C-alpha positions in Angstrom: 90.9 6.4 48.2 88.6 5.6 45.3 89.7 4.5 41.8 87.6 4.0 38.7 88.8 1.6 36.0 87.2 1.3 32.6 88.1 1.0 28.9 91.3 3.0 29.4 92.4 0.2 31.8 91.5 -2.5 29.3 88.0 -3.5 30.7 84.9 -3.9 28.5 81.3 -4.7 29.2 79.2 -4.9 32.4 81.0 -6.6 35.3 79.3 -9.9 36.3 81.7 -11.3 38.9 85.0 -10.6 40.6 87.5 -13.1 42.0 91.1 -13.3 43.2 93.1 -16.2 41.8 96.8 -16.8 41.5 97.6 -13.4 43.1 95.7 -11.8 40.2 92.3 -10.1 39.9 90.0 -11.9 37.5 87.0 -10.0 36.1 84.0 -11.6 34.4 82.1 -9.2 32.1 79.4 -9.4 29.5 82.2 -9.1 26.9 84.5 -11.9 28.2 87.1 -12.6 30.9 89.8 -10.1 31.9 92.9 -10.7 34.1 95.0 -8.2 35.9 98.4 -7.2 34.5 100.7 -7.0 36.5 99.9 -8.6 39.9 98.2 -6.4 42.5 100.5 -4.2 44.7 99.4 -2.9 48.1 99.9 0.7 47.3 97.7 3.7 48.0 97.4 4.5 44.3 96.3 1.8 41.9 97.6 1.9 38.4 96.0 -1.3 37.1 95.6 -2.7 33.6 93.7 -5.7 32.4 94.2 -8.1 29.6 91.4 -10.0 27.9 91.6 -13.8 27.8 91.4 -14.4 24.1 89.9 -17.9 24.4 86.8 -16.5 26.0 84.9 -14.0 23.8 81.4 -14.4 25.2 79.5 -13.4 28.3 80.9 -14.8 31.6 78.1 -15.6 34.1 80.1 -16.5 37.2 83.6 -17.2 38.6 84.4 -19.8 41.2 87.7 -20.6 42.9 87.9 -24.2 44.1 91.3 -25.2 45.5 93.9 -24.7 42.7 91.4 -24.1 40.0 89.4 -21.2 38.7 86.1 -22.1 37.0 84.6 -19.6 34.5 81.0 -20.3 33.8 79.7 -19.1 30.3 76.3 -19.7 28.5 78.0 -22.5 26.4 80.2 -24.2 29.0 82.8 -24.1 31.8 86.4 -23.1 31.4 88.8 -24.5 33.9 92.1 -22.6 34.7 95.1 -23.7 36.8 97.8 -21.1 37.2 98.3 -20.0 33.6 96.1 -17.5 31.8 95.1 -20.1 29.3 92.2 -22.5 30.2 93.2 -26.1 31.1 90.2 -27.6 29.6 86.6 -26.8 28.6 83.4 -28.6 29.7 80.5 -27.8 27.3 77.1 -27.2 28.9 74.1 -24.9 28.5 74.1 -22.6 31.4 71.6 -19.9 32.6 72.9 -19.4 36.1 75.3 -21.1 38.6 75.3 -21.8 42.3 78.2 -23.4 44.2 78.2 -25.5 47.3 81.7 -25.0 48.5 81.3 -27.4 51.5 80.0 -30.3 49.4 82.4 -29.4 46.5 79.3 -29.2 44.3 78.2 -26.9 41.5 74.6 -26.4 40.4 73.8 -25.3 36.8 70.4 -23.7 35.8 69.5 -25.0 32.3 66.5 -25.5 30.1 66.5 -29.2 31.1 66.4 -28.5 34.9 69.1 -28.2 37.6 72.3 -30.1 36.6 74.5 -31.2 39.5 78.2 -31.3 39.0 81.0 -32.6 41.2 84.5 -30.9 41.2 87.3 -33.3 40.6 91.1 -32.9 40.3 91.1 -32.3 36.5 87.5 -31.9 35.5 83.9 -31.5 36.6 81.7 -34.6 36.5 77.9 -34.1 36.0 76.2 -36.6 38.4 72.5 -35.9 38.3 69.7 -33.6 37.0 66.9 -32.4 39.2 63.6 -31.0 38.0 64.3 -32.6 34.7 62.4 -30.9 31.8 61.7 -27.6 33.8 63.6 -24.6 32.5 65.4 -22.9 35.4 66.1 -19.1 35.3 68.3 -18.6 38.4 69.9 -20.4 41.3 71.3 -19.3 44.7 73.0 -21.5 47.5 72.5 -20.3 51.0 72.6 -21.9 54.4 72.5 -25.5 53.1 69.6 -24.7 50.8 69.4 -24.4 47.1 66.9 -21.8 45.9 65.7 -21.7 42.3 63.3 -19.8 40.1 61.8 -21.3 37.0 61.2 -19.4 33.8 57.5 -19.3 34.5 58.3 -17.4 37.8 57.9 -20.4 40.2 60.1 -20.1 43.2 61.3 -23.1 45.2 64.1 -24.5 47.4 65.9 -27.8 48.1 67.3 -28.6 51.5 70.8 -30.3 51.6 71.5 -33.6 53.2 74.8 -34.3 54.7 75.9 -31.0 53.2 75.1 -32.3 49.7 72.1 -32.3 47.4 71.1 -35.4 45.4 68.0 -37.4 44.7 67.9 -38.6 48.4 67.5 -34.9 49.6 64.4 -33.6 51.2 61.7 -33.1 48.6 61.6 -29.6 47.1 59.3 -27.0 48.5 57.4 -24.6 46.2 57.3 -21.2 47.8 54.5 -18.8 47.4 56.0 -15.9 45.4 55.3 -12.3 46.0 52.6 -10.6 43.9 55.0 -8.6 41.7 55.1 -8.3 37.9 58.8 -7.2 37.8 61.7 -9.6 37.4 63.1 -11.3 40.6 66.7 -11.2 41.7 67.8 -13.6 44.5 70.9 -12.2 46.3 72.9 -12.7 49.5 72.8 -9.8 52.0 74.2 -9.3 55.4 70.8 -10.2 56.9 70.5 -13.4 54.8 68.9 -14.3 51.5 66.8 -11.5 50.0 64.3 -11.7 47.1 64.4 -8.4 45.3 62.0 -6.9 42.9 62.3 -3.5 41.2 60.4 -1.7 44.0 60.3 -4.1 47.0 62.6 -6.4 49.0 61.3 -9.7 50.5 62.6 -12.2 53.0 61.5 -15.8 53.5 59.2 -16.9 56.3 59.9 -20.6 56.8 56.8 -21.2 59.0 54.4 -19.7 56.5 56.5 -20.9 53.5 56.0 -17.5 51.8 57.8 -14.3 51.0 57.2 -11.4 53.3 58.2 -7.8 52.9 61.5 -7.4 54.7 63.2 -4.1 53.9 66.6 -3.3 55.2 67.1 -1.2 58.4 67.6 2.1 56.7 68.7 5.6 57.7 66.0 8.2 57.4 67.5 9.7 54.3 66.8 6.4 52.3 63.2 5.9 53.5 61.8 7.3 50.2 64.0 5.1 48.0 61.8 2.3 46.7 64.6 -0.4 46.6 67.4 -0.7 49.2 69.1 -4.0 50.2 71.8 -4.3 52.9 74.6 -6.1 51.0 77.5 -6.0 53.5 78.2 -4.8 57.0 81.5 -4.5 58.9 82.5 -2.6 62.0 82.8 0.8 60.2 80.5 0.7 57.2 77.3 -0.7 55.7 77.0 -1.4 52.0 73.6 -1.0 50.3 72.3 -1.9 46.9 70.1 1.0 45.8 67.6 1.4 43.0 65.7 4.6 42.9 63.0 5.9 40.5 65.6 7.5 38.2 68.6 6.0 36.4 71.3 7.9 38.4 70.0 6.4 41.7 71.1 2.8 40.8 74.3 1.6 42.4 76.1 0.8 45.6 75.9 3.1 48.6 78.5 2.9 51.4 77.6 4.6 54.7 79.9 5.0 57.7 78.7 4.1 61.2 80.4 7.1 62.8 78.9 10.2 61.4 80.7 13.5 62.0 79.5 17.0 61.4 82.5 18.2 59.5 83.3 15.0 57.5 81.7 13.0 54.8 80.7 9.5 56.1 78.9 8.2 52.9 79.6 7.7 49.3 77.5 6.6 46.3 78.9 4.5 43.5 76.8 5.0 40.3 77.3 1.5 38.9 74.0 1.5 37.0 72.6 -1.5 38.9 71.6 -2.3 42.5 72.9 -6.0 42.0 76.5 -5.0 41.1 79.0 -7.6 42.4 81.1 -6.8 45.5 84.4 -8.5 46.2 86.3 -7.9 49.4 90.0 -8.3 49.0 91.4 -6.6 52.2 92.3 -3.8 52.2 90.3 -3.2 49.1 86.6 -3.6 48.1 86.0 -4.1 44.4 82.6 -3.0 43.0 81.5 -3.9 39.5 79.4 -1.7 37.2 78.5 -1.0 33.6 81.7 -0.3 31.6 83.6 0.4 34.9 85.2 -1.2 38.0 85.4 0.7 41.3 88.1 0.1 43.9 87.7 1.4 47.4 90.4 1.2 50.1 88.8 0.1 53.4 91.5 1.7 55.5 90.7 5.1 54.2 88.3 7.5 55.9 85.9 10.0 54.2 87.4 13.0 55.9 87.2 15.6 53.1 86.1 18.9 54.7 83.1 20.5 52.9 80.7 23.3 53.3 77.3 21.7 52.9 74.9 24.4 51.8 71.8 24.6 49.7 71.9 26.6 46.4 69.0 28.4 44.7 70.0 27.8 41.1 67.4 30.1 39.5 63.9 31.4 39.8 61.7 31.1 36.7 59.1 33.8 36.3 56.0 33.1 34.2 56.6 30.6 31.4 59.8 31.8 29.8 61.3 34.7 31.7 64.3 33.7 33.8 65.7 35.9 36.5 69.2 35.0 37.8 69.6 34.8 41.5 72.5 37.2 41.5 70.0 40.1 41.5 69.2 41.3 45.0 65.6 41.6 46.1 64.2 41.4 42.5 60.9 43.1 41.8 58.4 41.0 39.8 55.5 42.2 37.7 52.1 41.1 38.9 51.3 39.4 35.6 54.2 37.0 36.2 53.0 35.9 39.7 53.6 32.2 38.9 57.1 31.5 40.2 59.2 28.4 40.2 62.5 27.8 42.1 65.1 25.3 41.2 67.5 24.2 43.9 70.6 22.0 44.5 73.2 21.3 47.1 77.0 21.2 47.4 76.9 17.4 48.4 77.3 16.4 44.7 78.4 12.8 45.3 75.1 12.0 47.1 72.9 14.4 45.1 70.2 11.8 44.1 69.5 11.1 47.8 69.5 14.7 49.1 66.2 15.8 50.5 64.9 19.3 50.8 62.6 21.3 53.0 61.3 24.7 51.9 58.9 27.5 52.9 57.8 30.9 51.4 57.6 33.4 54.2 54.6 35.7 53.6 52.7 32.9 51.9 53.5 29.6 53.5 55.3 30.1 56.8 55.6 26.5 57.9 58.4 24.2 56.6 57.2 21.6 54.0 57.8 17.9 54.4 61.2 16.5 53.3 61.2 15.7 49.6 63.7 14.8 46.9 62.2 17.2 44.4 64.4 20.1 43.3 61.8 22.4 41.8 59.1 24.2 43.8 56.3 26.2 42.2 54.1 28.8 43.7 51.1 30.1 41.7 49.0 33.3 41.8 51.0 35.0 44.5 49.3 38.2 45.7 51.3 41.4 45.7 53.8 41.9 48.5 57.2 41.0 49.9 58.3 37.3 50.1 61.3 35.4 51.4 61.9 31.9 49.9 63.9 29.7 52.3 65.2 26.2 51.5 67.5 23.7 53.4 68.8 20.2 52.7 69.4 16.9 54.5 72.2 14.6 53.2 72.7 10.9 53.6 74.5 11.3 56.8 71.7 13.3 58.4 73.6 16.5 58.1 71.3 19.5 57.9 72.4 22.5 55.9 71.9 26.1 56.9 68.8 27.6 55.2 69.4 29.6 52.0 67.0 32.4 51.3 66.0 34.8 48.5 64.0 37.9 49.0 61.7 39.2 46.2 58.7 41.5 45.8 55.6 40.9 43.7 54.5 44.3 42.4 50.8 45.2 42.6 48.8 45.3 39.4 48.9 48.7 37.6 45.4 49.6 38.6 46.5 49.6 42.3 49.6 51.7 41.8 50.2 55.5 42.3 50.5 56.1 38.6 47.1 54.5 38.2 45.5 56.8 40.8 47.2 59.8 39.1 45.7 58.6 35.8 42.2 58.4 37.4 42.6 62.0 38.4 43.8 63.0 35.0 40.9 61.2 33.3 38.5 63.1 35.5 40.2 66.4 34.7 40.1 65.4 31.0 36.4 64.7 31.2 35.9 68.2 32.6 38.1 69.6 29.9 36.1 67.8 27.2 32.9 69.2 28.6 34.2 72.7 28.5 35.6 72.2 25.1 32.3 71.0 23.8 30.7 74.2 25.0 33.4 76.1 23.2 33.0 74.0 20.1 29.3 74.8 19.8 30.2 78.5 20.0 33.0 78.2 17.4 31.1 76.0 14.9 29.3 79.0 13.3 32.5 80.9 13.3 34.1 78.0 11.3 31.2 78.1 8.8 31.9 81.8 8.3 35.6 81.1 7.9 34.8 78.4 5.3 32.7 80.9 3.4 35.5 83.5 3.5 38.0 80.9 2.3 35.7 79.9 -0.6 35.4 83.5 -1.6 39.1 84.0 -1.3 39.8 81.0 -3.5 37.5 82.4 -6.1 39.4 85.8 -5.9 42.8 84.0 -6.2 41.5 82.1 -9.2 40.4 85.3 -10.9 43.8 86.8 -10.0 45.6 83.9 -11.7 43.5 84.4 -14.8 44.4 88.1 -14.8 48.1 87.3 -14.3 47.9 84.8 -17.2 46.2 87.4 -19.3 49.0 89.9 -18.5 51.6 87.3 -19.3 50.0 86.8 -22.7 50.0 90.5 -23.3 53.4 91.4 -21.9 56.9 89.8 -21.9 57.5 87.6 -18.8 60.2 89.8 -17.3 57.9 92.9 -17.7 54.9 91.0 -16.3 56.9 89.9 -13.3 58.1 93.5 -12.7 54.6 94.8 -13.0 53.3 92.2 -10.4 56.1 93.0 -7.9 56.2 96.8 -8.1 52.9 97.7 -9.7 54.6 99.4 -12.6 56.9 98.5 -15.4 59.9 100.7 -16.3 61.0 101.4 -19.9 64.2 100.0 -21.3 66.5 100.9 -24.1 67.7 98.1 -26.4 70.7 98.9 -28.6 70.1 96.0 -31.1 66.5 95.1 -31.9 65.2 93.8 -35.3 61.7 95.1 -36.0 59.4 93.3 -38.5 56.3 94.9 -40.1 54.0 92.9 -42.3 51.0 94.2 -44.2 48.4 92.7 -46.6 48.5 94.5 -49.9 45.1 96.0 -50.9 43.5 95.0 -47.6 41.1 98.0 -47.7 39.7 97.0 -51.0 39.5 93.4 -49.9 37.7 94.3 -46.7 35.0 96.1 -48.7 34.4 93.0 -50.8 34.5 90.1 -48.2 32.0 89.1 -45.5 33.3 90.6 -42.2 33.2 87.3 -40.3 35.0 85.4 -43.1 37.5 88.3 -43.3 38.2 88.2 -39.5 38.5 84.4 -39.5 40.9 84.3 -42.3 43.0 87.1 -40.9 43.0 85.4 -37.5 44.3 82.1 -39.0 47.1 84.0 -40.6 48.1 85.8 -37.4 47.8 82.5 -35.4 50.4 80.9 -37.7 52.6 84.0 -37.5 52.4 83.7 -33.7 53.7 80.1 -33.7 56.5 81.0 -36.1 57.9 83.9 -34.0 57.5 81.9 -30.8 59.8 79.2 -32.3 62.5 81.9 -33.0 62.1 83.6 -29.6 60.7 86.8 -31.2 58.3 89.0 -29.2 55.0 89.9 -30.7 54.3 93.7 -30.2 50.8 94.3 -31.7 48.5 94.0 -34.7 46.7 97.0 -36.2 44.1 95.9 -38.7 46.0 93.8 -41.3 49.4 95.0 -40.0 51.5 92.5 -37.9 54.4 93.9 -35.8 57.0 91.9 -33.9 60.6 92.4 -32.7 63.6 90.2 -32.0 66.2 90.9 -29.3 63.9 91.9 -26.5 63.1 91.6 -23.7 66.1 89.2 -23.6 69.0 90.7 -25.4 70.7 88.5 -28.0 73.0 89.0 -31.1 71.2 86.5 -33.3 67.9 88.4 -33.6 68.5 89.8 -37.1 69.0 86.3 -38.5 66.1 84.8 -36.5 63.7 87.6 -37.6 64.6 87.2 -41.3 64.2 83.4 -40.9 60.7 83.9 -39.4 59.9 86.3 -42.3 60.9 83.7 -44.9 58.6 81.1 -43.1 55.7 83.7 -43.2 56.2 84.3 -46.9 56.5 80.6 -47.7 53.3 79.9 -45.7 51.4 82.5 -47.8 52.8 81.1 -51.0 51.8 77.6 -50.1 48.3 78.8 -49.4 48.1 80.8 -52.6 49.1 77.7 -54.6 46.0 76.0 -53.4 43.7 79.0 -53.3 44.0 82.0 -55.7 42.1 84.3 -53.4 44.8 84.3 -50.8 46.2 87.7 -50.2 49.7 89.0 -50.9 52.0 89.9 -48.0 54.6 92.7 -47.8 57.3 92.5 -45.1 59.7 95.1 -44.0 62.6 94.7 -41.6 65.1 97.1 -40.0 67.7 96.7 -37.1 68.6 99.4 -34.6 67.9 100.7 -31.2 64.5 101.1 -29.6 62.8 102.0 -26.3 60.4 99.4 -24.9 57.8 99.8 -22.2 54.2 99.4 -21.0 51.6 102.0 -21.9 48.2 102.5 -20.4 46.8 102.1 -16.9 43.6 100.1 -17.3 44.3 98.6 -20.7 48.0 97.6 -20.7 50.0 97.3 -23.8 53.7 96.5 -24.5 55.1 98.7 -27.2 58.3 100.0 -28.7 59.4 103.4 -30.0 62.2 104.9 -31.9 63.5 105.6 -35.4 64.0 101.9 -35.9 60.3 101.3 -35.7 59.6 104.1 -38.2 62.3 102.8 -40.6 61.0 99.3 -40.4 57.5 100.6 -41.3 59.0 102.5 -44.2 60.7 99.3 -45.3 57.3 97.5 -45.3 55.5 100.3 -47.2 58.3 100.5 -49.8 58.3 96.8 -50.4 56.6 94.6 -52.9 53.9 91.9 -52.5 55.3 88.5 -51.6 58.8 89.9 -50.8 60.9 90.7 -47.8 62.4 94.3 -47.9 65.3 94.8 -45.4 67.4 97.8 -44.6 71.1 98.1 -45.3 71.9 97.9 -41.6 70.0 94.6 -41.3 71.7 93.3 -44.5 75.2 93.8 -43.0 74.1 91.5 -40.1 72.5 88.7 -42.2 74.4 88.7 -45.5 76.4 85.6 -44.4 73.2 83.6 -44.1 70.8 84.8 -46.8 71.0 85.8 -50.5 70.0 89.4 -50.8 69.3 91.6 -53.9 70.1 95.3 -53.8 67.2 97.4 -54.9 68.4 101.0 -54.4 68.1 103.7 -51.8 65.2 105.2 -50.0 65.3 108.8 -48.6 64.5 109.0 -44.9 63.8 112.2 -43.0 66.8 113.2 -40.8 68.7 110.1 -41.9 69.4 110.7 -45.6 69.1 107.8 -48.0 69.0 104.2 -46.7 70.0 101.1 -48.8 67.3 98.5 -49.4 67.6 94.8 -50.2 65.1 92.0 -51.1 65.8 88.7 -49.3 65.7 86.0 -52.0 66.4 83.0 -49.8 69.0 81.2 -47.7 72.5 80.7 -49.1 72.6 77.4 -51.0 75.3 75.8 -48.8 73.1 76.7 -45.8 69.7 75.7 -47.3 67.9 72.4 -47.2 65.4 71.2 -49.8 64.0 74.7 -50.2 65.7 78.1 -50.3 63.4 79.0 -47.4 64.4 76.0 -45.2 67.7 76.1 -43.3 69.9 73.0 -43.0 72.0 71.8 -40.1 75.0 73.8 -41.1 72.9 76.9 -41.0 71.9 76.3 -37.4 75.5 75.5 -36.4 76.6 78.8 -37.9 73.8 80.5 -36.1 74.9 78.8 -32.9 78.4 80.2 -33.4 76.9 83.6 -33.6 74.8 83.0 -30.5 78.0 81.9 -28.7 78.7 85.7 -28.3 75.6 85.9 -26.0 77.0 83.0 -24.0 80.4 84.9 -23.8 78.7 88.0 -22.4 76.9 86.0 -19.8 79.9 83.9 -18.7 82.4 86.7 -18.7 80.0 88.9 -16.8 79.6 86.1 -14.1 83.4 85.7 -13.8 84.1 89.4 -13.4 81.4 89.8 -10.7 81.6 86.5 -8.8 85.1 85.0 -9.1 86.7 84.8 -5.6 89.5 87.4 -5.0 92.1 84.7 -4.2 91.8 83.3 -7.8 95.0 84.9 -9.1 95.9 82.7 -12.0 92.5 81.4 -13.3 91.2 85.0 -13.4 88.5 86.3 -15.8 91.3 87.8 -17.9 93.2 84.5 -18.2 90.0 82.6 -19.1 89.3 85.2 -21.8 92.8 84.6 -23.2 92.3 80.8 -23.1 88.9 81.2 -24.9 90.3 83.4 -27.7 93.4 81.1 -28.0 91.1 78.1 -28.5 89.4 80.1 -31.3 92.8 80.7 -32.9 93.8 77.0 -32.6 90.5 75.8 -34.0 90.9 78.0 -37.1 94.6 76.9 -37.6 93.7 73.2 -37.1 90.8 73.5 -39.6 88.1 72.1 -37.4 84.5 71.8 -38.8 82.0 74.4 -37.8 80.3 72.1 -35.2 83.7 71.1 -33.7 84.7 74.7 -33.5 81.4 75.5 -31.7 81.8 72.6 -29.2 85.5 73.3 -28.4 85.0 77.1 -28.0 81.9 76.5 -25.8 83.9 74.0 -23.6 86.8 76.5 -23.4 84.4 79.2 -22.3 82.8 77.1 -19.6 85.6 74.8 -18.4 86.9 77.1 -15.6 83.6 78.9 -14.6 83.3 76.4 -11.8 86.0 78.2 -9.8 83.2 80.6 -8.8 81.7 77.9 -6.6 84.5 75.4 -5.8 88.2 75.2 -6.2 88.7 71.4 -5.7 85.6 70.4 -7.7 85.6 73.2 -10.3 85.3 70.8 -13.2 82.1 69.2 -11.7 80.7 72.7 -11.0 81.5 73.8 -14.6 79.7 70.7 -15.9 76.7 71.4 -13.7 76.6 75.0 -15.0 76.8 73.8 -18.6 73.9 71.4 -18.2 71.8 74.2 -16.6 72.7 77.1 -18.9 73.3 75.8 -22.4 69.6 74.6 -23.0 68.6 78.3 -22.7 70.9 79.1 -25.7 69.4 76.3 -27.9 72.1 73.7 -27.5 71.0 70.2 -28.2 71.4 67.4 -25.6 74.0 65.7 -27.9 76.0 69.0 -28.1 75.8 69.5 -24.4 77.1 65.9 -23.7 80.0 66.5 -26.1 80.9 69.8 -24.3 80.7 67.9 -20.9 83.1 65.3 -22.2 85.5 68.0 -23.3 85.4 69.6 -19.9 86.0 66.2 -18.3 89.1 65.8 -20.5 90.7 68.7 -18.7 90.5 66.9 -15.3 93.9 65.8 -14.1 96.6 64.9 -16.6 94.6 62.9 -19.0 95.8 62.1 -22.5 93.6 63.7 -25.2 91.6 61.3 -27.4 90.7 63.6 -30.3 91.7 66.9 -32.0 89.2 69.0 -29.9 90.7 67.7 -26.6 94.2 68.3 -27.9 93.3 72.0 -28.7 91.6 72.5 -25.3 94.5 70.9 -23.3 97.2 72.8 -25.3 95.4 76.1 -24.7 95.1 75.3 -20.9 98.8 74.5 -20.7 99.9 77.3 -23.0 101.4 79.3 -20.0 104.3 76.8 -20.0 105.6 78.1 -23.3 104.9 81.8 -22.9 107.5 84.5 -22.4 105.7 85.8 -19.3 105.8 82.3 -17.8 107.6 83.6 -14.7 104.8 86.1 -13.9 102.1 83.6 -14.6 103.9 80.9 -12.6 104.1 83.2 -9.5 100.3 83.9 -9.8 99.7 80.2 -10.1 101.8 79.4 -7.0 100.1 82.2 -5.0 96.7 80.7 -5.9 97.7 77.2 -5.0 99.4 78.2 -1.8 96.4 80.1 -0.5 94.2 77.1 -1.3 96.7 74.9 0.7 97.6 72.7 -2.3 101.4 73.4 -1.9 103.4 74.2 1.2 106.4 76.1 -0.3 107.8 77.7 -3.4 110.5 75.0 -3.7 107.8 72.3 -3.7 105.8 74.2 -6.4 108.9 74.9 -8.5 109.8 71.2 -8.5 106.3 70.2 -9.5 106.5 72.6 -12.5 109.9 71.2 -13.4 108.4 67.7 -13.5 105.5 69.0 -15.6 107.8 70.8 -18.0 110.1 67.7 -18.3 107.2 65.5 -19.4 104.9 68.0 -21.2 104.5 68.4 -24.9 102.0 70.3 -27.0 99.7 68.1 -29.1 98.8 70.5 -31.9 101.1 72.0 -34.5 99.9 75.5 -34.0 100.6 75.3 -30.3 104.2 74.3 -31.0 104.6 77.0 -33.6 103.3 79.7 -31.3 105.4 78.7 -28.3 107.6 81.6 -27.2 110.1 79.7 -25.0 111.2 76.1 -24.9 110.9 73.9 -21.8 114.7 73.8 -21.2 114.8 77.6 -20.6 111.7 77.5 -18.4 113.3 74.7 -16.3 116.6 76.7 -16.1 114.6 79.7 -14.9 112.9 77.6 -12.2 116.2 76.1 -11.0 117.6 79.6 -10.7 114.6 80.6 -8.6 115.1 77.6 -6.3 118.8 78.4 -5.9 118.1 82.1 -5.2 115.4 81.2 -2.6 118.1 79.5 -0.6 
């Protein structure tokens, strides 16, 4: 029933006038003139398009149909059309507004020079006269044989017609007293006559008083608050109003039916954007102009769409920014948000700008409010309690909606709630508790002072205890001191290989008689202080000093195999120290040193004055070595000689009889072997320490193999302690055959010793555990950081199936994979399968055998010695595995 035509239909600009000419609809707009294509058809659905008349590209002010002609009035002139869509001719003129006297066949043009009168002819328009010459005219309107005009300086007047025409012989013009309005005036025709419309008021003309009087249209109640309403058109069924409210979406044409029904819509609002939009009745249609659009309404249609007219509470706003959606039932609102705003709407969307609302808040404002067009209602500082907000709406037809309501509850402030009262009770009880505690505190204060005194005394005792323990640690070896602290006593131990050193100052008794006692003690103390630093460097335990005698022993309390070499090396430093002093001071004493290696018993003697001491023939023999020696020389026994001869140059000096032992060989140590010495025969070079480290490797062996035998899990069948020993000794063999340097031999043998120790802690990450163990353990055996990193890299090379990058890695990998070429491969392979199966690395023997076949097919030994020592070739081993697979089926 309602169609809206716009740009999609070919129209552009604001519609200024609408006329029917030549069975076509002509539309004058601010952008030009548009003509309907094709002719109008009387159908219920209008599918119209418009074509712009290309000769007119400017604003069209007005259209007029006179006989067989259509006149189009523009600011620059008049276009005259006959039947075709091209203008017949053009009459130039300056035009502000146009009024037409159809009875007198006259046209009146408002211009800057006055009112120009034109006469319609057959082929043209003839301008016959000019009224109000020299006065600029803004607008004109012809009504009831009167020509009304408004000048640009807002003067309003009229000219009465004579014999249905206006010319100079007409009644003199009347200047009408205008209304006291500052807004622009629009003179329009209404169903009640001519109306003078300002933005907020509508006036009529009182001829007796010759002035404008307020004369609003007879309005329904729903439009009483709208500031501007003019009754444009009335028929038997409808009234058409031009409406201009306070907001933009209230400007347009409102049609209201005379017969209102409760269940049907009897009104409709066309939002044209202007209250002065042109209306053109072309039965059965009414055309309504607007901004960028054209409305078409069919008069024979009825607004019979059923609807449910209800009021909607869109939302309630709590406080300033908290929004509570209305879907919540009976919301509870905190007291601090007791400022509440409601936003409402209705379901009568087509007339929404004119819907009026009435509301009340039960529990706060029980009476209904006055009707208002506002859609937001605010209530401030609501006291605690239950509330019901009710709202209803009244539409243009006077239909009243059912009231919509929302229940909510404003919670009381915290200090008036049950938790607050409970808190008050708790505070009271707390005050009582504090009072009682205060009394207790006064009683306990002195007790605390006593406790502080006790703690102070205890701290002093602990400090003294620490001093005592430190003193014990200085007197005794660490392991013995720990045992003494834990058990209160220290047990004696037997050590099978200990090297004992005795030193003595030759002729000390005679020297003591000649020197000042204090100088003697100071000089002796400086010697012994240096000796202490030397033996500490070589991990030798100081036993005691007796007068000028200095006694120490290597290989205890921690057993090691390098102690003979380390004790002799310390003795060389002592002798060199004394010689260096003697070179600068002739009064320095001569030193005799004796050394012997053997078994001793070590333990703590005394109860009040503790002393760590050693006993046995070894001690006595070492003492005899010292007493049988010479000044400035190191005298060692034959047993010690056999252990250190690879490191030091020794001179045989004969035999010495020993009670119960027979004769013992004696040797003087002359210095370090030249290939192991540095700048001095007393100073070892790097090769010396590497060779010593190889000797110390036996201590690492004992430690690692002991760990493997005691801690290796029982389900490690292949990588057993026995297999790891075999790998270790095989690496030693390969190293010798491949002629590695001493340091390379040390590194690869150490890596072979440690590479599988990680199986003790983890099967999947045994390499990582072996590396961790190496980093923690090797520093205790005097490995450097560089050596440890090289050993770690060698262990990493055994991870997976990596290709070796150097000779050491080749030896290590060949030794690890040596089982592939051994004659007992079948036995070892079964152990390996059992181990892998129990650790869920393989699922069956066939799978394992196939894996081994792949390894044998691609494997090769990297070193010559490994290939030479191979017992069985890979072909035979593969043949053996294939036979096992066949037999298993």
